[in-house]
C-alpha positions in Angstrom: 92.3 142.7 20.8 88.8 143.8 19.7 88.4 147.6 19.4 86.0 149.4 21.9 83.0 151.4 20.9 83.7 153.8 23.8 85.0 157.2 22.7 87.5 158.2 25.4 87.0 162.0 25.2 84.7 164.4 27.0 82.1 165.8 24.6 83.4 169.4 25.3 86.9 168.3 24.3 85.6 166.5 21.2 83.7 169.6 20.0 86.9 171.7 20.5 89.0 169.1 18.6 86.5 169.3 15.6 86.7 173.1 15.7 90.5 173.1 15.8 90.6 171.0 12.6 90.2 174.3 10.8 87.7 173.0 8.3 85.0 175.4 9.5 84.9 179.2 9.0 84.8 181.4 12.0 81.1 181.9 11.6 80.5 178.2 11.2 82.5 177.5 14.3 80.1 179.5 16.5 77.0 178.0 14.8 78.5 174.5 15.1 79.0 175.0 18.8 75.4 176.2 19.3 74.1 173.2 17.3 76.1 170.8 19.5 74.5 172.4 22.6 71.1 171.8 21.0 72.0 168.1 20.4 73.2 167.8 24.0 70.1 169.4 25.4 67.8 167.2 23.3 69.5 164.0 24.3 69.6 165.1 27.9 65.9 165.5 27.9 65.3 162.1 26.3 67.6 160.4 28.8 65.9 162.1 31.7 62.8 160.3 30.7 64.7 157.0 30.6 66.0 157.7 34.1 62.5 158.2 35.5 61.4 154.9 33.9 64.3 153.1 35.5 63.7 154.6 38.9 60.0 153.6 38.8 60.8 150.0 37.6 63.6 149.5 40.2 61.9 151.0 43.2 60.2 147.7 44.4 63.6 145.9 44.3 65.9 148.6 45.6 67.5 147.3 48.9 68.6 150.9 49.8 65.1 152.5 49.4 64.3 155.0 52.1 60.7 155.8 50.9 57.4 154.3 52.0 55.6 151.7 49.8 52.2 153.3 49.2 50.7 150.2 47.4 51.4 146.5 47.8 52.3 145.1 44.3 51.2 141.6 43.4 53.6 139.0 41.9 52.5 139.7 38.3 53.2 143.5 38.6 56.5 142.9 40.2 57.5 140.5 37.5 56.5 143.0 34.8 58.5 145.8 36.5 61.5 143.5 36.8 61.4 142.6 33.2 61.0 146.2 32.1 63.8 147.3 34.3 66.2 144.6 33.0 65.4 145.4 29.4 65.8 149.2 29.9 69.0 148.8 31.9 70.6 146.7 29.2 69.6 149.3 26.6 71.4 152.0 28.7 74.5 149.8 29.1 74.6 149.3 25.3 74.1 153.1 24.7 77.0 153.8 27.1 79.1 151.4 24.9 79.5 148.7 27.5 80.1 145.1 26.2 78.6 142.0 27.8 81.1 139.8 29.6 80.5 136.4 28.0 80.1 133.1 29.9 83.5 132.1 28.5 85.2 135.2 29.9 83.6 134.6 33.3 84.7 131.0 33.4 88.2 132.0 32.4 88.2 134.6 35.2 87.1 132.0 37.7 89.9 129.6 36.7 92.7 132.2 36.6 94.7 133.0 39.7 93.8 136.3 41.4 96.3 139.0 41.1 96.1 139.9 44.8 96.7 136.3 45.8 93.3 135.4 47.2 91.3 132.4 46.2 87.5 133.0 46.2 84.5 130.6 46.0 81.2 131.8 44.6 77.8 130.0 45.2 76.2 130.6 41.8 73.0 128.7 42.8 72.0 131.7 45.0 71.3 133.8 42.0 68.3 133.9 39.7 70.0 136.2 37.2 73.6 137.3 36.7 74.8 139.8 34.0 78.3 141.4 33.8 79.1 144.2 31.4 82.5 145.9 30.9 83.9 148.9 29.1 87.5 149.6 28.2 89.5 146.4 27.7 93.3 146.6 27.4 96.5 144.7 28.4 98.3 145.8 31.4 101.6 144.8 33.0 102.5 144.7 36.7 105.5 143.6 38.7 104.6 141.1 41.5 106.8 140.4 44.5 107.3 136.9 45.9 108.9 135.5 49.1 109.1 138.8 51.0 110.3 140.8 47.9 113.3 138.5 47.2 111.9 137.6 43.8 110.0 139.8 41.3 108.0 138.7 38.3 106.3 140.9 35.6 102.9 139.6 34.5 100.6 140.8 31.7 96.9 140.6 32.2 93.6 141.9 30.7 92.1 144.8 32.6 88.7 146.4 32.4 88.2 150.2 32.9 84.6 149.8 34.1 82.5 146.7 35.1 78.7 146.8 35.7 77.2 144.0 37.7 73.5 143.1 37.7 72.4 140.3 40.0 69.0 139.1 41.2 68.9 136.8 44.3 66.6 133.9 44.5 63.5 134.2 46.8 63.3 133.6 50.5 62.0 130.0 50.2 65.2 128.9 48.4 67.4 130.2 51.3 65.1 128.7 53.9 65.4 125.3 52.2 69.1 125.6 51.9 69.3 126.7 55.6 71.6 129.6 54.6 72.1 132.4 57.1 71.1 135.7 55.4 73.3 138.5 56.5 74.4 140.9 53.7 71.5 140.8 51.2 67.7 140.5 51.0 66.2 137.4 49.2 64.5 138.3 45.9 66.3 141.7 45.7 68.2 143.0 42.7 71.6 144.6 43.3 73.5 146.6 40.8 77.1 147.6 41.2 79.7 149.6 39.2 83.4 149.0 39.5 86.5 150.5 38.0 90.0 149.2 37.1 89.1 145.5 37.4 91.5 142.7 36.2 89.7 140.0 34.3 91.2 137.4 36.6 89.5 139.1 39.6 85.9 139.2 38.3 84.8 136.7 40.9 85.6 139.2 43.7 82.7 141.3 42.4 80.1 138.7 43.4 78.2 139.7 46.6 78.5 136.2 48.1 82.1 135.4 47.3 84.0 133.8 50.2 87.7 133.6 50.8 89.3 130.2 50.5 92.8 129.2 51.4 95.0 128.5 48.4 97.0 125.2 48.2 100.2 127.0 48.9 98.7 128.7 52.0 97.5 125.4 53.3 100.9 123.9 52.7 102.6 126.7 54.6 100.3 126.4 57.6 100.4 122.6 57.5 104.2 122.5 57.3 104.5 125.0 60.1 102.1 122.9 62.2 104.0 119.7 61.5 107.3 121.1 62.4 106.0 122.9 65.5 104.1 119.8 66.5 107.2 117.6 66.3 109.2 120.0 68.4 106.4 120.2 71.1 106.1 116.4 71.0 109.8 115.8 71.6 110.6 118.6 74.0 107.4 119.1 76.1 105.1 116.1 75.8 107.6 113.2 76.3 106.7 112.5 80.0 103.0 112.9 79.4 103.1 110.5 76.4 104.9 107.9 78.4 102.3 108.0 81.2 99.5 108.0 78.6 101.0 105.1 76.7 101.2 103.0 79.9 97.6 103.7 80.8 96.4 102.8 77.3 98.5 99.6 77.2 96.9 98.4 80.5 93.4 99.3 79.4 93.7 97.4 76.1 95.3 94.4 77.7 98.7 94.8 76.0 100.4 94.6 79.4 99.5 93.1 82.9 101.5 95.7 84.7 99.3 98.1 86.7 99.9 101.7 86.2 100.0 103.8 89.4 99.4 107.4 88.7 101.1 109.6 91.2 100.7 113.3 91.7 103.8 113.9 89.6 102.4 111.9 86.7 99.0 113.7 87.0 100.9 117.0 86.9 102.8 115.8 83.8 99.5 114.8 82.1 97.9 118.2 83.0 101.0 120.1 81.7 100.9 118.0 78.5 97.2 118.7 77.9 97.8 122.4 78.4 100.7 122.5 76.1 98.8 120.5 73.4 95.8 122.8 73.8 97.9 125.9 73.5 99.7 124.5 70.4 96.4 123.7 68.7 95.0 127.1 69.6 98.1 128.8 68.3 98.0 127.0 64.9 94.2 127.7 64.6 94.9 131.4 65.3 97.5 131.4 62.5 95.0 130.0 60.1 92.3 132.5 61.1 94.7 135.5 61.0 95.9 134.5 57.6 92.3 134.2 56.4 91.5 137.6 57.9 94.5 139.2 56.1 93.1 137.8 52.8 89.6 139.1 53.6 91.1 142.6 54.4 93.0 142.5 51.1 89.7 141.7 49.3 87.9 144.5 51.2 90.7 147.0 50.5 90.7 146.1 46.9 87.0 146.5 46.5 86.9 149.8 48.5 89.0 151.6 45.8 87.3 149.8 42.9 83.7 150.4 43.8 82.2 153.4 42.0 78.5 153.1 42.8 75.7 150.9 44.0 72.1 150.1 43.1 70.1 153.1 42.0 73.2 155.2 42.0 74.6 153.0 39.2 71.9 153.7 36.6 72.2 157.4 37.4 75.9 157.0 36.6 75.2 155.0 33.5 72.5 157.3 32.2 75.1 160.1 32.2 77.6 157.9 30.4 75.0 156.8 27.8 74.0 160.4 27.2 77.6 161.4 26.8 78.4 158.6 24.3 75.2 159.4 22.3 76.1 163.0 22.1 79.7 162.3 20.9 78.5 159.9 18.2 76.0 162.3 16.8 78.4 165.3 16.9 81.2 163.3 15.1 78.9 162.0 12.4 77.4 165.4 11.7 80.7 167.2 11.7 82.4 164.9 9.2 79.4 164.9 6.9 79.3 168.7 7.0 83.1 169.2 6.6 83.3 166.8 3.6 80.6 168.8 1.8 79.6 165.9 -0.3 77.4 162.8 0.1 79.0 159.8 1.8 78.0 156.2 2.4 77.9 154.9 6.0 81.0 152.8 5.3 83.0 155.8 4.0 81.9 157.9 7.0 82.7 155.2 9.5 86.2 154.6 8.0 86.9 158.3 8.0 85.9 158.9 11.6 87.8 155.9 12.9 91.0 156.9 11.0 90.8 160.5 12.1 90.4 159.4 15.8 93.3 157.0 15.6 95.6 159.5 13.8 94.7 162.4 16.1 94.5 160.6 19.5 96.4 157.4 18.8 93.4 155.4 20.1 91.6 152.9 17.8 87.8 152.8 18.2 84.9 150.9 16.7 82.6 153.8 15.8 78.9 153.1 16.1 78.1 154.5 12.7 74.5 153.2 12.3 73.6 154.4 15.8 75.0 157.8 15.0 73.3 158.2 11.7 70.0 156.9 13.2 70.1 159.8 15.7 70.9 162.4 13.0 68.0 161.1 10.9 65.6 161.2 13.8 66.7 164.8 14.5 66.1 165.5 10.8 69.5 167.1 10.2 70.9 164.7 7.6 69.4 163.6 4.3 69.7 160.1 2.9 69.4 159.2 -0.7 70.2 155.7 -2.1 72.6 155.0 0.8 74.4 158.4 0.5 74.2 160.7 3.5 74.4 164.5 3.3 74.4 167.0 6.3 72.0 169.9 6.2 73.7 173.3 6.6 74.2 174.3 10.2 71.5 177.0 10.1 68.9 174.6 8.8 69.9 172.0 11.3 69.7 174.5 14.1 66.2 175.5 13.0 65.0 171.9 12.9 66.4 171.0 16.3 65.1 174.3 17.8 61.6 173.5 16.5 61.8 170.0 18.0 63.0 171.4 21.3 60.1 173.9 21.4 57.6 171.1 20.6 58.8 169.2 23.7 57.2 171.8 25.9 54.2 172.9 23.9 51.3 172.3 26.3 47.9 172.7 24.7 45.7 174.5 27.2 42.3 172.9 27.7 39.4 175.1 26.5 37.8 177.1 29.3 34.1 176.4 30.0 31.8 179.3 30.7 
């Protein structure tokens, strides 16, 4: 299975793990911690600006907005804001080390049987845009019970730690033409959701318009029960009514010349038969509806514990995740360049970090080396020469980052007029 870019440690724990390596002096350890705090603060400021951009771009499409719209935006402005939001949102997902769920993965998920024994149908034509991203892919085993626990089977499936869903519905004209009753969403709106612990086979349950359908085995169980019950009712309770009804129909269709005289007793038999038949049909229909309701409850219960956030809350969550990942990448790259004390190529540094992480935490990762070095070069705390990278001493790196931090808040006062 492909290694994840996600670094499964809190940045505080990662800094402590670097210090505990023992490759820095006591003085350097304090300086290194202070430098890490500067890196964290700088990236936090940068991502705060990204968050404000996302909030402004998403505001016209937010179905949960509780603020007044001061101006009416035209179609061109709305389209521009939608495009900007989509672009920025995908950048944040990539920075948070999420991977896009491919069309092939999605099709496989739709074809596989759900782990919680519910068959779902999704109307893809309702969507203008659908994007799924996931983070943390691994194999998991679970024991499933069958036939009231008489049989058990262990299955292995692909599980995703986090799944982000970005969906834009088609406009109101589409749903009017389709004559679809709109209940749970607003046409033209964009919904964003974040889920956790989602089996690949159950991705279809994350769609907002997914509908529960009866599986073949469920139809067979209900149909078989109806046939057996119907046969019993037919033989034991509807015999007299059917004889009367058969006589009436035979006379009407000319199959016999014998007139049928319907007495009070026969009318009573027909009435009882109709009542029994109606009760039987209602009972079987109730069984079908109750079984479907149980499946819908299973779906709702499953989603309740998997849902992490919705709409604007999602990109608040993802901004924090992206900031965390960016910090960890920069800290790891700088630490290993510093502790080696000699120039290294990007390939050498990448290999060293991935090996260290796997040896120390028994967790293979695909380290984002170019992204990490790009941040360090932007901060001006590493030097590159002919493909070889060298870390500036901690004191110099602190001074450079400190100067950049101060520059962020240097407001030049306008000259006062007399």
